N, C-alpha and C positions, 0 to 999 in steps of 0.2 A: 396682386395682393394691395387692396385698398386701405387694410387695416394693418398696424404694425405696435409696436411697443409705444410709441408715441401717441400719450394719451390726452395731450392738450389739445382741445377742438379750436378750430378757427377763430371763434366770438372769443374765447379764454385767451388766445395770442393776441387778437385784438385789443380787448382789456389789457393786458399785462405789457405790451408795449407802448401804452397810451396811444394806439391809432384810431380810439374810439373818440378822443379827443378832436373839436375843432380847432384846433392851434392853425394859426395863419403863418405863412412864410412867404412873405415880399407879396403878400396880397392874396393869394387864394388858397384854397384848404389843404390840409399838408396832404392829403389822399391823390389829389388831382383832380378834382372835382371843378365845376364851372362857378361856385359860387363867388361873387364879389366880397372883399372885405369891406368892413365898415370905414368910412374915412376919419383919419385923424387931425389932429391940427398938426401941420408942419412943426418939426422942431428945427431950432440954430443948429447947423453942423459946423463942426469945427474941419471939415477935409472938403475934399472936391469929390465928385462923383462923377465917373466917366463911364460911358457904356464899352462893352466887350462882348465876347464869345468866345466861353470856354473852350479851350483846346487840349484838354487833358484824356479826352477821347474822341471818337468819332461823331458824337452826340451835338458838338456846338452848340451847347445852352446857352441864352441870354444871361449875361451877369451885368453889374457894375460895382467898379472897382473904386474903394473908397483910396483917396491917395492924400497924405499929410506929408509937407515939406518934400515933394520929389518922391516919396516912399510908399508903396501900396501897403495899406494896413491891412484891409478886409476886403474882401469880396462877397457880394449881396447876389442873389438873382434878381434877375431884372422882372418884375412884376406885371409886365406887357407882354411878355415873352409867351407864347402860348405852346409852342412845341413841348418845353420843359414844363409846361404848369406851374410856370412860377417859380421853380424850384432850383436848388442846387446841391450837386450831391456831395459825400464826404470828397472825392478826388477833385471834383471843382472846387470846393472850397480849399482844397490841397494846391491847387495850381497857385497861390502865392509862395509858396518854399521852392518850387520849380525856379522862381524868378532870384530866390535868393538861396539857392542851395550852396554850400562850400564848396562840394564837387564840381560845380556848374563850370564849363570850359570859358577860359578869360581871353584867349588870343591865340592865334594862329600856332600849330604845333609840327614839326618835321620830326619824321623816325628819323631815329640815329643808330639804333640798334638792330636786332634781328624783329622779322613782327612778331608780337606780342610779348617782345621782352620790356616795352614799359621805359624804354630810353627815348627823350624826346628833347627838342632844341625850339625855344621860344623864338618865330621869324616876323619881320614885318610883314603888316597886309598887301604890298604892292609886290615884294618877293614871294608871297606866298601864291596869288593870282597868275604872276606872270612864270612861276615854275608849273602851276596846275596847267594853265594853259598851252604851255610850252611841251609836257607829256602827251596833251591830248592829242596836239598835232603831231608828234611822234606816233602815235599809236595808228594815226590816221593813215599818213604816209605809210608806214610799215605793214598794217594789216587791213587796210582800209576802211572807211567809216563804220563800217558794221561790226570791226573790231572793238569798238567802245559799247559798253554796259552803263545803262542809266537806270537808277532805281529810287525810287521815291515811295514814303509813306502817305499816309491820309493827312493832307494839310491843305490850306488854300494857296500857298506858293507852290506846291507840286508841279501845277500845271507849268509852270518855267520850266521846270526839269523838262518834263516834255519839250518843251518849244525848244532848249537848245540842243536837246537830242535829235529833233527834227532838222534843224538846220546844220547841227555838226554833220548830219546823216546817216545815223544812227538809227534802225528799225528797232534794235533790241533795249526794249524799255520793259520791264517790271514792275509791279506794285505788290504791297504786304496783301492785297485781296487774296491772288493766286495763294496764298497760304490759308485761308478763311472762309470765302463767303462764295465765289464763283460757281459753284456747282448748283447753289442752291439758286441763284440768279439765272443760271443758264436752264435749270430745270422748268422754273416760273415763267420765263419768258417765252420759251419753248412750249409753253399751254397756253396762256393768255396773252400772249403777243407784248407784255411788259411786264416789270418787276413789281409786285404790288406791295401796298402798305394794309397791315393791320388793322381793321376797326375794331379794336377790342373792348373800347369804351362801351358801344352798341350793341356786343354779342351777348347772346344768352346762355352759348356753351362754347368752350374753348378747350380742345383736343392739343396738349403742349406737349410735343414729343423732340426729345433733343434741343430743348432751349430750357433757360433757367432764368425767367425773366426779372422774377423779385432779386437775384444779385449781380447776373450778368445785364446790366442795365439799357435800357432803349427808351429814347424820347420820344413820343408821350407814352409808349406801349406798358412801360413798366408801372406808373401810376394811373394810368386807365385802366390796366386790368383789376389793380386793388381798386380801385372807385366801382369798375363795374362789377365784381364779386360784393364787396359791401354795400352799396347801394341800389343795383339794379338785379341781384339777385342771379349772376350769371353761374354758372358751372364751369369750375376748374378740374379739367381730369389729364396729370403728368403722367409720361411716360418716361422715367429716366433711369439708369441702373444706381442714382446716389438716393439718397434721401435729402433732398437740398431744401433751401429754404422755399421753395416754390412749391416743392412736395409738400412742404409742412403746411402751407396754406392751402393746399389742393382739398377739394371736395372728394378726390380719389390719386392714390399714387401707386402706380405699377412698377416696380422694378425689372423692367424688360429687361431681357437678353441681348446686350449689347450685338449690333447688323443683325437685327430681325424686322427693324421699322418698316421694310417694304412687305414682309408677311403680314403685319397688321393691316397696313393699307389695303391691299389689296383683298384681306378680308372684310374690312369696311365695304368698300366696292362691292364685295360681293353679295352682301349682305341690302345692300342699298338697290340695287339692280332687281336681284330677285325676288327680295320684297314688294317692289316698286315703289319706293319709298322718294321718288324724285318726283321733280315737276315735269311731267311727260312734255308741257309747252315749253319751257327751259330747254329741256334736252334736244326738242326737236329745232328748235329755232336757232337756238344759240350753241350747241356742242355739234362736233363732228367726230364719230367713230365709236358711238354707243354700242352698234352692234359687235365690231370687231373685240371692244373691250368687255360686254356681256361674255363671249366667248371665252376670252382670254382669262377673266375670274372665276369659271366655274371650278378648278381647281384650286383655288384658294380659299378653302371654306374657314369659317371660325374655328374648327375642329383642327384644321390642320395650323391654321396660327397659332392657336393655344399653345401645340406640342413645340412651334418653333420659339413664341415669344415668352412661357415659361407664365402665360396669362389667362385666366380661367376660361373657358368659354364662354360662358354665359354673360360674363362682362364683355367681351368682344362683340357678340351681340348687341347687348344692350347699349354700348357706345355708338354703335352704327344708327340704330332706332333712335336714340334720343338726340344724336346729330341730324339727323334727316328731321326727327318733329322741331327743330328751333331752325331749322333754315328758312328764310337764305342767314339768318343774325346766329349764325355758327360758322365753327373754321377749324379746320388743321392748322393751326398758326405756322406761318412760315419759318419762324426761326432767323438765326441771321449766320451763326456757324454753321459751316456744313462740312468742313473737313474729316469727312468718319472715316471712309470705307473706300476702295476700289471701284465701286458703282456708284457713288454717292450722287451722280446727276439721275441717275435712275429712281434711288431711295427717293429722292424731290418731285421728281416727275410723280410718282405715287402718291406722294404730300397733296400736290396740285391737280391730280386726278380725283381724288376724293372733293375737296374745294369744288371742282367743277359738277362734279355729280349732286354737290348741296345748290348750285345756282347764286351762290352769294356774290359773283364778281359784280361791282359795281353797287353794291347795295348797302344798307345800315346795317351794322354787324356783321358785316363780312370783310372780304379782300377787294381795296379801292385803288382807282386809277391813280397816277399821277397830276399832280394839277398843275395849271400853268402858274408859272411866277413872274414869267417876263423878263427875265434878264436876258439879252442880246448877249451873242458871241462876240468873239475880237478876230475875224478871221486874218491871216497871212497868209504867202507864197513861199513855203521853203524852197531854197536852191535843191537841184537835181544835180546827184551826182555820177555820173557814167561809170565812174572806176568805184562799182562797189559790188556787194554781193546783191544776190536779186531777192533774198527770204530772209527774216529772222533766222536764227539759229535754231528756235524751240519748235519750227515748222513743220509741220505734218507729223510731229510726232501723235498726237490726239485729233481728233477730228473737229471740236467745235470749242476750241481754245477764245478767250476774248484777247484778240490783239493789243488793246490798250491796255490790260493787264497784264498777258504773258503767262509762262508758269517760271515759277522761281527755280522747282526742280527740274525740269527738262533743261531750262538754260544751264544750271548747274552740272548737270551730267554733261551735255554737251559743251561747255568748256572746257571739261576735267577732260574730255576725250578728244577734243578740238576737231569735233565732228557734229555739224559739215565744213567749219573752218573755224581759226584761230580769234578769239575775244582776249586780250591783255590790258586792256584801262577799264577803268570801275568807278564810275560816281554815284554816290550815293545820300541821298538827305532823307533827312527824319527816318529811317527804317533801320531796323537792325536782324538783318538775317541771321548774324552769329547768335543770337537771342531767342529768334522767332522760326526760323527752320528747322525740320528735323533733322538729325544728325550732322551733329555742330562738327563733326571731324570731317565730313566732306565739305565745310564752307570755309574751314581753315584749309584745306587744302586746294580749292579752290583760289583763296586769297593770294596762295602760296604762287599761282601761275601767273598772277598777274605783274603786269612791267609797273604801272602806277596804280593806287587807288585813292582816292579823296573822298572823303566823309565831311558833311556838312551837319551838325547836329549841336545841340545845346548841353550834351552830357557826352563823357568820354565812355559810349558803350561798349559792347565787346567787338561790333563790326568796327569802331571808330581807332577801337586798341591796339588793330592787327592792320590796318591802313599806314599808308606812307605819309600823307597830308589832311591834319584836322582842322577845318576850320570851324570857328564858334558863330553859331547862328541864335538869332536874338528871340525871348519868347515871346509867344502870342501878344503880351502886355507892351511891348516894347515897339511894334511895328505899323507898319500900312499894309493892310490887306488888298486884295480884289476882292468884290461882291461875289456871295456864293445863295443858291437859293437852296433850302431845305425843303422837305417834305416833312410835315407831320401828322399822318392819317387824317381822322377827321378832326383835329385839333385846327390846323393850318396849312397854308403852303407860304412861303415868307423867302425874304429876302435880309440877308444881315451883312455886313462890313464889319472891320476891324480898324480904329486909330491908335495910334500908340497913347497910353495912360501915362506914363512914364518917358524919361528918354533911356534910350540905350544903356544896358551896363557893361563897362570892361570895353573889351575892342570888338564886340558881337555885331555882325551886320545880319543883315535879312537874306532869304536865300535870293531872292528878285536881285539883291545890289550882286550877290556873288554871280548870280549866273550872267548879269550885263556883263561884270567886269572880266569873267571869263570872253564872252562874247563878243565884246571889244578887243579883245586882246585876240583874239582868231579872226578879226576881219570880219565879224558877223555882227556888228553892232547896231548894225540898219534894222535887226528884227526887236531888237530890245530898246527902241528910241522911243521911250515913252515913260512918264512915272507911274507909278501905282492911281494916284490920284487921276491922272487923265484918261488909263486905263478901266477906272469905273465910270464915268461917264459916258463911254460907248458902253459899259454895260445897262447902263440904267436908262439910254435915251429911249424915250419914248413911256417913260414909267413917271406918271405924274405926281412932282414934287417930290420924288424918291427921297432925294439927297437931303432934303429938308427932313422929312420924316425920320429916316434912320437917323440924323443929327439929335432930334427932339426924344425919339422913343428906342433906339436902339435898333430897332427892329420895322420892317415893311412888309404890310400884307398887301396883297393884290386880290382881292376879293376874286373867288372865282366859284364854279360850281363844285360841289363835294361830290352828289350822288349821279347818277344817271346820265355819268359821262361817254359812255358809249352810246347813249339813246340815238338808235338811226345812223351808228356808226359800225364800221366793217373792225374786225379785229385784225390786226398786225399779224397774222400768219398765213399759211396758205390756202387754207380752207375758207379766212374769213371768219372763221370760229373760234369758239374754245377747242382746242384740239386733245380731245382724249385720247384720240391715236392720231401719232403724229406724222403728218406726211413727209415731212423733208427728214425727219430719221429715216425711213425707208427709204428715201432715194440713195443715203448716204450709207448704207448698210448699218445703222445703226438699229437695234431692237425698236419699233414705234410704239412698243408696251413696254413697261416694266416686268422684267423676268427675274424671280426671287432665287438667287442660289444663295443659300445657307453659309453664314460666317466660318471661317476655320474654327474648329474646335480648340479651346484653350486647352495647350498639353497638360499633361499630368506635372504636379507641384509646380506649375505656372500660373501667371494672370495675364489678363487683358488691361495693359497701361489707359487709361483714358484722361481727356484733357478737361479744362471746364472754367468757368471764368466766376469771379468776386467782384462786389461791389466796391473793393477797393484797390483793385489789383488789375492795371492795364499790362500786361505782360511785363517785358522789361524797363518800362519807360517810368514805373511808379514804385518799382521794388525797392529802388533807392530814395524815396523822396520820405521824408524822416517826419512827417504828420501821417502818412499811410501806412510808414511802417509799425508804427504803434500798434495797428491793428493786427497785423499780420508781419512781427519781427523775422519771421522765417516760413519755409514750406513743409508739411507733413506727408506722409504717407498714409494715406485713408486704407485700412486695411480691416476686415470682415473679423469680426470677434472670433468666431469658430473657428476661420482658417489659421488667424492668429493663434490661437490656441495648440493647433497641431503643430505649428512652427514653432513653437514654445516661445513665442514673443509678447512682450507687455506693452501696454499703453506707456509711450515715451520711450521706448528701448532704441537705439541707432542700429538701422537695420541699412544694407547692402542692397542696393537693386540693380539685375543686371541684366541686360538686353543682346540682341544679337550684336550691337553698334556701339554699346560703352556701358560702364558703371558708374552709379554714383550710391551716395551715401548721404541717408537722412533720420530724423525720426519718426516711429511709426505712431501712427494717430488710429487706437484700436475701437471699435463701435459696430452698432448692427446698423449703421447708417451706409451701407453698400454692399452690393452684391458680391457673396462668397469669390467668383470668378472672376474678381474686378478689383482693378487698386486704381488712384486718382493721386495726383498733387498739382498744387499750383505750378504756373510757370513764373518766370522771370529771376530766379535767385541763381545762388551759385555762380557771379558772373566772375568773368577771368579777368578782368579790368578790375587795377588796385583803385583805379580813381571813382568806383563806386565803393564807399567803403561800407555802406550796409549791408549791400547784397553780394559782394565779394567774399568768396570762401564758404556764404552761408547756405545751407540746405540744399537744394540737388536742383540741378540744371534736368528739365524734363527735355530739353534740344539734346543731350548729350545721349538720350538714350533712343527719343523714337525712332523708328527707321523711315525711309524716304520713299513709301508707297503713294502713289496718285492717282487722282479718279482718271479712268480710263475714255471721259469725254471731254473735259474741261484740262486737266493736268493739274487741277486744285489737290494741293497734300491731302493725303489719307493720315490722317493722325490716330486711328484709333485700330490699327492693326498691327500693333507692335505688343509682344508677350514678352512678360519678365519673369526673371526668378526672385525671390526676397528671402534673405536670409539676415538671422541674430547677426549684429557685428560684436565678436568677443573683446573686450577691451583686454 
């Protein structure tokens, strides 16, 4: 379905939205181009300007904070920060409200009632840290070191949670990424030897399946894709059950049947191989397994994929030919979120294999290798505990889990079953499993098994709401952070740091200070015997004038090769080549080539619930931000117009949505913008915490509805396997 009732052309959209204007934001084109803005006479500023890097999502875009009389009054983009093309999105601008949120945690709180009851007592910091350390030592003594779980979100201080876990003796560390992207990383790592970065700025043809880059922002990809389309004539084809903003700006949009992406990718491989549309020299010299792949994809014809995907057969064949004609400056976009189905790693392997056939690795307009940033590691020798369990609690449940990420869902099941051992302590930093993990009831059950839960966060999240002790952390504008290396596709590879732009508010403390305080109380202080500035000095050792340049520009670039990084080098795979056929998988008993299994059919009178992202919503961390809440005061259920009529549901009606694990209520948004067998809602709403006054009791919690399946290779949460019924709520 390349055409729809949406008749506005891409050029008309640009005109209507003002995107054809060459207005500059922070010194660069609003569309992410590389043109320089004209110099202007410096103005006298009544404020101090201080560099930082945004922390409202994982992108970490460079910014300059305006500070007046010790108060942050505005956040501007850093014109020297190439990764974000000198821009700052709505979420970045709203970072100021995170600092001054009236719901912000202000001092340590000890639970006094039942979990989730909301009864708290303010206590002094020394008492809070003494108690947390005492409880951690009690857990270690009774349940051994691995009897304590540590979880951290994406943050520059998260490494210190991992350090405390290791010196405490626990292998059980989970990250938010096991709910998000690890199957995608696994698939591309196991094909190319590393996880790539998409050079969309220089691409001539981008096939985007399961990503929504003009709403789910990734820097610089979101800006570079717009520039590539507007200025370089790049063709964008989007496959998505929803008519997203990315679909609206695409040359072609196909509302693919959920769960059939692998069938389409294997059909693309079928056409490229049978019509010999690949570069034979590339395939011969740089890839492994073309013979096995050619035999494997014979069964996956365009006709087969058309029946499975609901996409015209001629369109599938044409996609393959156009991708190959534009190669190597073409790609199947790797995406980011990959938490779709129980075979997500193999679905993403199919994506990677098509890219391998296109020969686009390490080339302009294709998939790029990571560039050297130059940051040094800061090693340490953790103590060894003989009296401990020998493995993680989620060990052995899936064959290729990333141990530094873990699998939250497998860990949760193991804790509930006390198999293979008991976990009774939990420390959580800047992540909210109660609001991000499927099947919220199970997470509550898991928390109720804990002897003691400590949460470190800036707001009273639902996870904090059910904790025993809540410790207020600082915002990214109030603290010293270690340096971090960032990759920005062809835009840059760079280093950032953060210094405080204002003094910390209330009684907040940084995660590092909290971990150090806990370590000192558990006789582990030698492993935190440094300051953040001292830590950064070790990280920057050998980088010429790095500290000086970071202070001057807010970012440090270490010039490095962009393309041809692998010239004369072998790939980090068993064959030392791009593995179309994966030998390691074969050795481990995993299918070395992706085998398509049709997704479960949608039951009668039900819908498949899918997830997605919006440019102003970062799951639960922004739904209570008053500036961003103006864009999305609540969430709604996207429901196909024809199906809504069959159910007697009108736009704006209150509906009840029920799955096998939960029931929620919210208003219906009836339109033609979604397939008839699919429904969709934003995450982050209907929080249980009453200290999130904008999101509490507002809309529906998608986590209350989602079932907790996971990818069979990595343990990545499978977010698209849930079926729901929808009924109109009668007043």
